[in-house]
Phi, psi and omega in degrees: 000133176278141178259140177298146180296341181263003190298326182276350181276135175291151179289153177305144180317315185288346180250005184297321181293318179295314181296315176302317180295312183299313181297327180283325187264347183278147173270155175287148176310321184295342178293344174298347175292335177278124184302325181295319178294316180297320177299315182300317175299313183299319178295317184294331181284358179267001181236153175278175182293333181276004178085359177270152183304139177277154177300153180305317177297322177298316179296312180301320177297318177293320177294318175300322176299310183300318180295324175295321173297319179293318180297323175294321175296327175292316177303321185275000180070025178268338172229148178268336175208167184276110178289345177294332182295333182276347182259142173287141182295139174291136180295123179269162184281000000 
């Protein structure tokens, strides 16, 4: 696995709290290989922040973005295959 050239650089002082929170709360990309985790991500992208269902096109756009991110993770050797291919799509609104 390649490490970012900035991996050893500390975040700017004004971002340290946010960086610390994200570091503690974030899952590793490899956790997407677990169907339960991936289904949860797929479910959550079908809703807006206020908890109401997202429009169908919004869901499709988010799923495309998720797929692009997964493909990038494969390219970076963080995943071996696209786990989205094994899941049925969540019914969008």
